[in-house]
C-alpha positions in Angstrom: -89.9 43.8 -0.4 -86.2 45.4 -1.0 -85.1 44.4 -4.5 -81.7 43.0 -5.3 -79.1 45.7 -7.1 -79.9 43.8 -10.4 -83.4 44.2 -9.7 -83.0 48.0 -9.4 -80.6 48.2 -12.4 -83.5 46.3 -14.5 -86.3 48.7 -13.2 -84.2 51.8 -14.0 -83.2 50.4 -17.3 -86.8 49.7 -18.0 -87.9 53.0 -17.2 -85.5 54.7 -19.6 -86.7 52.7 -22.1 -90.2 53.8 -21.5 -89.5 57.4 -22.5 -86.6 57.0 -24.7 -88.7 58.7 -27.7 -89.7 61.4 -25.3 -85.6 61.5 -24.0 -84.5 61.7 -28.2 -86.8 64.4 -28.5 -85.6 66.8 -26.1 -82.5 65.9 -27.9 -83.5 67.1 -30.9 -84.9 70.3 -29.9 -82.0 71.3 -28.2 -80.3 70.6 -31.5 -82.8 73.1 -32.9 -82.1 75.5 -30.7 -78.7 75.5 -30.5 -77.2 78.9 -28.2 -73.4 79.8 -26.7 -72.4 79.5 -23.2 -74.1 81.7 -20.4 -76.8 82.4 -23.3 -78.3 79.0 -23.4 -81.8 80.2 -21.7 -84.4 78.7 -24.3 -82.5 75.0 -23.1 -82.6 76.5 -19.5 -86.6 76.4 -19.5 -86.8 73.2 -21.6 -84.7 71.3 -18.8 -86.7 73.0 -16.4 -89.6 71.7 -17.6 -88.5 68.4 -17.6 -87.2 68.1 -14.1 -90.7 69.2 -13.5 -92.5 66.2 -15.5 -90.3 64.2 -13.8 -91.1 65.4 -10.4 -87.6 66.5 -9.1 -87.1 69.9 -7.2 -84.9 72.3 -9.2 -83.3 75.5 -8.7 -82.2 77.6 -12.2 -80.5 80.4 -13.0 -77.6 79.4 -11.7 -74.5 81.2 -13.2 -77.1 82.7 -15.6 -78.5 79.6 -17.1 -77.6 76.6 -15.2 -80.0 74.4 -13.5 -79.3 72.1 -10.0 -81.7 69.1 -9.3 -81.8 67.3 -6.7 -82.9 63.6 -6.1 -82.2 62.1 -2.0 -82.8 58.7 -1.4 -84.3 56.6 1.4 -81.3 57.3 3.9 -78.8 59.9 4.4 -75.4 59.0 2.2 -72.4 60.7 -0.2 -73.9 62.9 -3.2 -73.4 61.9 -6.6 -73.1 64.5 -9.6 -74.7 63.6 -13.1 -73.6 66.7 -15.2 -74.5 67.8 -18.9 -73.4 70.6 -21.0 -75.7 73.2 -22.7 -73.6 74.9 -25.2 -72.9 75.1 -28.5 -70.2 76.3 -30.8 -70.3 78.8 -33.3 -70.3 76.3 -36.7 -72.1 78.1 -39.4 -72.1 75.8 -42.3 -73.5 73.0 -39.6 -76.4 71.2 -40.8 -78.6 72.9 -38.1 -76.8 76.2 -37.2 -78.9 78.9 -36.1 -79.2 80.7 -39.5 -79.2 84.2 -37.2 -76.1 83.1 -35.1 -74.3 80.6 -36.9 -73.9 78.6 -33.5 -74.7 74.3 -33.8 -74.6 72.1 -32.2 -71.0 70.4 -33.6 -70.2 68.8 -30.5 -73.0 66.8 -29.4 -73.9 68.6 -26.2 -77.8 67.7 -26.9 -77.3 64.5 -26.2 -75.8 65.2 -22.5 -79.0 66.9 -22.2 -80.9 63.7 -23.0 -79.0 61.5 -20.7 -78.9 63.5 -17.4 -83.1 63.4 -17.7 -82.3 59.6 -19.0 -80.1 58.9 -15.7 -83.2 61.0 -13.5 -86.0 58.9 -15.2 -84.5 55.5 -13.9 -83.5 56.9 -10.7 -87.0 58.2 -9.9 -88.3 55.0 -10.0 -89.5 54.5 -6.5 -88.2 51.0 -5.3 -84.9 52.3 -7.1 -85.1 55.7 -5.0 -86.1 54.1 -1.8 -82.3 51.9 -1.9 -80.2 54.6 -2.4 -78.1 56.2 0.3 -77.1 59.0 -0.6 -78.2 62.0 -3.3 -78.2 61.6 -6.9 -76.9 65.5 -7.9 -78.3 66.6 -11.5 -76.3 69.7 -13.0 -77.3 71.6 -17.1 -74.3 73.7 -17.0 -73.6 76.1 -19.3 -70.4 77.0 -21.0 -68.6 74.4 -21.4 -67.1 75.5 -24.9 -64.5 78.4 -24.3 -65.8 80.9 -26.6 -66.9 84.5 -26.9 -63.9 85.4 -24.6 -64.4 89.4 -24.8 -68.0 88.8 -24.2 -67.4 86.6 -21.1 -65.1 88.9 -19.9 -67.8 91.6 -20.7 -70.4 90.0 -18.6 -67.0 89.3 -15.8 -66.8 92.8 -15.4 -70.4 93.5 -14.7 -70.7 90.8 -12.0 -72.5 88.2 -13.6 -70.0 86.0 -13.2 -66.3 85.4 -11.8 -65.1 82.6 -14.0 -65.1 82.1 -17.9 -66.5 78.5 -17.9 -69.8 77.2 -16.5 -68.1 74.1 -14.2 -66.0 76.8 -13.2 -68.3 78.7 -12.2 -70.6 76.3 -10.4 -66.8 75.3 -8.1 -66.7 79.2 -7.6 -70.5 79.7 -6.5 -70.0 77.0 -3.9 -73.1 74.5 -6.1 -70.1 71.4 -5.6 -70.0 71.9 -2.6 -72.0 69.0 -1.4 -70.6 66.7 -4.4 -68.5 63.8 -3.7 -68.5 62.2 -6.9 -68.8 63.5 -10.5 -69.7 61.9 -13.7 -70.8 62.5 -17.4 -71.2 61.0 -20.7 -69.0 62.7 -23.7 -70.0 62.1 -27.3 -67.9 61.0 -29.8 -67.7 59.5 -33.5 -68.4 55.8 -34.2 -65.6 53.5 -34.1 -65.5 50.0 -35.3 -63.5 48.9 -32.2 -65.6 50.5 -29.4 -68.7 51.9 -28.5 -67.4 53.3 -24.9 -64.0 54.6 -24.5 -62.8 55.4 -20.8 -59.6 56.9 -19.3 -57.3 59.3 -20.9 -56.6 62.4 -20.6 -56.9 66.4 -21.8 -54.8 69.3 -22.5 -55.0 72.2 -20.2 -55.0 75.4 -21.7 -54.9 79.0 -20.9 -56.3 82.0 -23.2 -54.6 84.9 -24.5 -56.3 88.1 -25.8 -53.5 90.0 -27.7 -54.0 93.4 -28.6 -51.7 95.1 -31.1 -51.7 98.8 -31.2 -50.5 101.2 -34.0 -50.9 104.7 -35.0 -53.9 105.3 -38.2 -52.9 107.1 -41.1 -54.6 107.5 -44.3 -53.7 104.3 -46.0 -53.3 105.6 -49.6 -51.4 108.9 -49.5 -49.6 108.3 -46.1 -49.3 104.9 -44.8 -45.9 105.7 -44.0 -46.9 108.0 -41.7 -49.0 105.2 -39.5 -47.8 102.1 -37.6 -49.9 99.0 -39.0 -51.3 97.0 -36.0 -52.8 94.2 -38.1 -48.9 93.9 -40.2 -47.7 93.3 -36.5 -49.7 90.8 -35.8 -48.7 88.6 -38.9 -45.4 89.1 -38.3 -46.3 87.9 -34.5 -48.5 84.9 -36.0 -46.3 83.9 -38.4 -43.0 83.9 -35.5 -45.8 81.8 -33.5 -45.6 79.0 -36.3 -41.9 78.9 -36.5 -42.1 77.6 -32.7 -44.2 74.6 -33.4 -40.7 72.2 -33.8 -39.7 72.8 -30.2 -42.1 70.8 -28.3 -41.9 67.1 -28.0 -44.6 65.6 -29.1 -45.8 64.0 -25.3 -46.9 67.1 -24.2 -49.4 67.7 -27.0 -48.9 71.2 -27.8 -50.8 73.4 -29.6 -51.0 76.6 -30.0 -54.0 78.3 -32.5 -56.5 81.7 -32.7 -58.3 83.8 -34.4 -58.6 87.7 -34.9 -61.6 88.6 -33.8 -60.9 92.7 -35.0 -58.5 92.8 -38.1 -59.0 96.7 -38.5 -62.2 99.0 -39.2 -61.8 100.6 -42.6 -59.9 99.7 -45.6 -58.9 103.8 -46.3 -56.7 103.8 -42.4 -53.9 101.9 -41.5 -55.0 100.1 -38.8 -54.1 100.8 -35.4 -56.3 98.6 -33.3 -56.1 94.4 -33.9 -57.2 91.6 -31.8 -55.9 88.6 -31.5 -57.7 85.3 -29.7 -55.0 82.5 -29.0 -55.2 79.6 -27.0 -52.0 77.4 -25.7 -52.8 74.0 -25.3 -50.6 71.1 -23.4 -50.4 68.3 -21.5 -48.8 69.5 -18.5 -49.1 72.7 -16.6 -45.5 72.7 -17.2 -45.6 72.5 -21.1 -48.5 75.1 -21.1 -46.4 77.1 -19.0 -43.9 76.7 -21.6 -45.9 78.0 -24.9 -47.5 80.8 -22.9 -44.0 81.9 -22.6 -43.0 81.7 -26.6 -46.3 82.9 -27.5 -45.7 86.2 -25.5 -42.5 86.5 -26.9 -43.7 85.7 -30.3 -46.6 88.4 -30.3 -43.9 90.9 -28.8 -41.8 90.2 -31.6 -44.8 91.7 -34.0 -45.0 94.7 -31.8 -41.3 94.7 -32.0 -40.8 94.3 -35.8 -43.3 97.6 -36.8 -43.0 99.7 -33.7 -46.5 99.2 -32.3 -47.2 98.4 -28.7 -49.1 95.0 -27.7 -51.3 93.9 -24.8 -51.1 90.4 -23.3 -54.1 89.5 -21.1 -53.7 86.0 -20.1 -56.7 84.2 -18.8 -57.0 80.8 -16.8 -58.8 77.9 -18.9 -58.9 74.6 -18.4 -56.9 71.8 -16.5 -55.7 68.5 -18.0 -58.6 65.9 -16.6 -58.1 63.1 -14.2 -60.4 60.1 -14.7 -60.9 58.3 -11.4 -59.6 54.8 -12.0 -62.2 53.2 -9.5 -65.1 55.1 -10.6 -64.1 54.2 -13.8 -64.1 50.5 -13.4 -67.4 50.7 -12.0 -69.0 52.2 -15.2 -67.2 49.8 -17.2 -69.0 46.9 -15.7 -72.6 49.0 -16.5 -71.4 49.6 -20.4 -70.0 46.0 -20.4 -73.7 45.3 -19.4 -74.9 47.0 -22.2 -72.8 46.6 -25.5 -70.4 43.8 -23.9 -66.8 43.9 -23.0 -65.0 43.9 -26.9 -66.9 47.4 -26.8 -65.4 48.8 -24.3 -61.7 50.2 -25.3 -59.6 51.9 -22.5 -56.7 54.8 -23.0 -54.1 54.6 -20.1 -54.5 57.6 -17.9 -51.6 59.6 -19.7 -52.7 59.2 -23.2 -53.9 62.5 -24.3 -56.9 63.2 -26.3 -55.8 67.0 -27.4 -58.8 68.3 -25.9 -59.9 70.6 -23.4 -62.9 70.2 -21.1 -63.9 72.5 -17.6 -64.7 68.8 -16.4 -61.1 68.9 -15.6 -61.2 71.8 -13.3 -63.9 69.3 -11.3 -61.0 66.4 -11.6 -58.7 68.6 -9.5 -61.2 68.5 -6.2 -63.2 65.6 -6.4 -63.0 62.2 -8.3 -64.5 62.1 -11.8 -65.0 60.3 -14.7 -65.8 61.4 -18.5 -65.6 58.7 -20.4 -67.3 58.8 -24.2 -69.7 57.3 -26.3 -69.9 56.5 -29.7 -73.0 57.7 -31.9 -72.3 60.1 -34.0 -70.4 60.3 -37.6 -68.2 63.2 -38.8 -65.4 65.5 -37.0 -65.9 67.0 -34.0 -66.7 70.4 -34.1 -67.2 70.1 -37.5 -69.3 71.4 -40.1 -70.8 67.5 -40.5 -70.7 66.6 -37.0 -74.2 64.4 -36.5 -75.8 61.7 -34.5 -76.4 58.6 -36.5 -77.7 56.6 -33.5 -79.4 58.1 -30.6 -79.3 54.8 -28.4 -75.5 54.5 -28.5 -75.1 58.4 -28.4 -77.7 59.3 -25.6 -79.8 55.8 -23.8 -77.0 53.6 -23.7 -75.0 56.0 -21.6 -77.7 57.4 -19.9 -78.5 53.6 -18.7 -75.0 53.1 -17.9 -74.8 56.2 -15.6 -77.9 55.2 -14.4 -76.2 52.1 -13.6 -73.2 53.2 -12.0 -75.4 55.4 -9.7 -76.8 52.3 -8.2 -73.3 50.6 -7.5 -72.0 53.4 -5.7 -75.1 54.0 -3.5 -76.9 51.2 -2.4 -75.9 48.8 0.4 -74.8 51.7 2.8 -73.2 53.4 -0.2 -69.7 51.2 0.0 -68.3 51.1 -3.2 -68.9 55.1 -3.4 -67.2 55.5 0.2 -64.8 53.0 -1.5 -63.9 55.3 -4.4 -63.8 58.3 -2.0 -61.3 56.8 0.3 -58.8 55.6 -2.7 -59.0 58.1 -4.5 -56.3 61.4 -4.7 -58.0 65.2 -4.6 -54.8 66.8 -6.4 -56.5 70.8 -4.2 -58.7 71.7 -2.5 -61.5 74.4 -3.5 -59.9 77.0 -1.9 -56.4 76.4 -4.0 -57.9 75.8 -7.0 -59.8 79.7 -7.1 -56.6 80.9 -6.0 -54.5 79.4 -8.4 -57.4 80.5 -11.3 -57.1 84.2 -10.1 -53.4 84.2 -10.2 -53.3 83.4 -13.7 -54.9 86.4 -14.3 -53.1 89.5 -15.6 -51.6 92.0 -18.3 -48.5 92.6 -19.6 -48.3 95.9 -21.9 -45.0 96.0 -24.6 -44.2 99.0 -25.8 -42.3 99.7 -29.1 -44.4 103.0 -30.5 
């Protein structure tokens, strides 16, 4: 006898509850073994082993460390992807940072891994699986945090990747070609007002790799015979700070960066200094404007000291477009778990300031990227810690599983409705061509 939709959801929830402890153990194991993007070898093995235990076939070593597992329903239909991110950040003063690398899960990605496995458990219940009209594709994706750019450029030059983030590379490799809809849930700090937050957008961004090129000389006896690349960088960064009032607040422009190489010997005038910067903004137009201003400021620093500067522009992320119709289905599932008053919504033009490569995926298919509370502290900070695993992991897994059931039952009518109503902003080919066109190198010479 075929179960009704509510009964299918109840069965999926029960399966997740039954393995609650195992899911939390996996999230904690990932927490204690943090790895940066495209280097998540331990996390990848852990995820692969978990899918083997659940009994879902998978492929590994996608974009170096990624995993893709496919659960086929009882009948053909659309494909829905459930995503989780594997990588961590460099936050050495975090309680759970790796003492040898300074890497820590200060963004909650460890809970996302628990989520996708929880959804896999819930939908693997035979009665649930057989009731689905389509496929559910689980992806453990590397390298969402856009860091360690010089290393990523190196492995790109070696031919191991073509784009510098996990979802970007999955798109390039064709791993999303058969996917129609994609969903994931990100963690957030506990809020007094909501346990789930839907909607809103994110900043897009570009990456700037800037090398100031000077002339070495003895720092004590003949500094006047050198050209100080570090001083050129400092002038450039000070010039950048003067630009902040030139941006409209509604564009949420952010200009920030770090010196990745400030010189090698205190006794020698620095002849090469490297700066890694980000240009963030709510729209392509605001990003382009801010990027032009950053370039001008860096060239001004070089000009002031008589140095050269090489500016490499690297494609970052697009702003995210959360699908309205998909969000409505997820809201129903979240409301069933925590009540309507604990589910908040943001307008699609309200920016969150950060950036995600889920924004890239949203350019080519309907996606949602809601947030679930359960953490304390500041995201990407030393104090970002899980407080409530039920809210940070178990509830999101249940909400995602229930949303898949809504999408892929009854001849997948709701999934098909989402696909009809949603606007696809660009094709995969257009997306890849645009990304490739952004890669550029500009050498300004005054030396």
